[in-house]
Every structure is written in structure tokens, then in C-alpha cells.
N, C-alpha and C positions, 0 to 999 in steps of 0.2 A: 552840377557835380564839381567836388573838388580835384584839384591836378597839383600830385608832389613834380617837380622841377630839379633835376638832378645833372651836374655839370662834373662829368669824370676825364681827367687829364690823362692823356696815356702818351707812349714814345715808340708806339708802335706801326704810325703811319695809316694813314687811310686804309689802304687796300686790302691790310692785315686787321685790321680792327672789326671794316666790316666782316669778313670772314670768319673771324672769333663770334661775334654776334650772328652770324646766320647759322653756324655750327651748333650754338645754344638754339636761337629759333627751331630748329630741324629736330634736333634734340627733345626739345618741349612736345613740339607737335607729334611726335613718333612716343610720347609717353603718356597722352594723354590719356586718362582711363577716369581711376577713381575721383581724384582728386579734381583734376583738371578735364573741364568737360567742355573741349576743343578750343585749338589753337588756329589762330587766321592771321597768316601774314604774307607782305608783300612789300618789296620795294618799291621806290620813286626816287629815280636814282641814288642818292647817298641817303637816304632818309627810310627807315622801317616803317613801316604802319603795323600794327597787331593789335587784337583782340583777345585774350583769354576769359573765357568762361572759366569760373573757380566758388566753388559755396552756395550756386547758383545766382550770382552775382556775375556780372560782365564787366573786365577791366580792360580799354582798350588806353592808345597810345602813340606816340612814337619813338625811334629812336637817331637821331640826327649824324652821323657819322664826320668826322673834318678833319682835318692831319693830325691835330694832339689833341682833340677832347671828342666823347660821343655826351650829348645832349638829350637827356631821355625826359619825356614829358608826359607824366600817368594819371588819367582821367580815373578817380575812386569811387565807385558807387558810393551812398549814402552812409548805408551800412558799414563799409570801411572806411570811411571820411575818419572816425572815431580813431581809428590805427592809423593815421596816417604818418606820423611820427614813425613811429615800428614801422609802415612800410617803407617809408624813404630808406631809412637806416640799412635797413636788411638788402633794399637792393640796391642802395651805392656800396656796400660790402660785397655783394655780390658780380655786382659790376668792375668792380676794383681789382678784384681775383681773377676776374674773366680777363681785364686789358693789362695785367700784370704782366710782366716779363716771365717768359717760362723758362725753366733750366733747359740749358740743350745741346 
């Protein structure tokens, strides 16, 4: 399976970045329905392991949360590997939006 690797810098600190990622993962899990066919996740220290079923395919990966970066590694099934560039761009933009500073 081809892998997409993304490193997203942030200024939130490890705990806040992890909280935001956990919040998003929980939201995706509760929203699984017609598009998403199941979201599985578990934390191992500061690394989130996840599996998402979508469009009859299974996408797995990890998100390692560090003090100033989040490193994502996503394994794409062969059918989606043709869209790896698009997937990387979309995930990177969403991660930057998620980890950006929110007005407070």
C-alpha cells in the first residue's frame, strides 16, 4: 500500500494538539454513516492509530503528536493511490486548519 506522509507544524503544545485531534476523531466516529463505514481509533502514548472505511476501502494510519508538529502517515489502498497527491493536499489543509490558532 502506498503511504502518504505529512508533517504539520503547530504552536499549540502537545496536549492541545492531541485534544483537537481526539475531538475530530470522535466526531468522525459519531458521524460514520453513508460515506464512512466505521472509524476505529486508539491512542498509544502520543500516537493515534486509526482505520477508516470509506467507499468500500480501508484507510489506515497514524498521527504522532509532538510538541510543535503532528506527523501523519496514511496507508492508501491501491484504488485510492491514484489520488495520493489530492488526498495529501486535502488532509494537509484540514490538519493545518485543525491545528491553527482559533480566535479566542
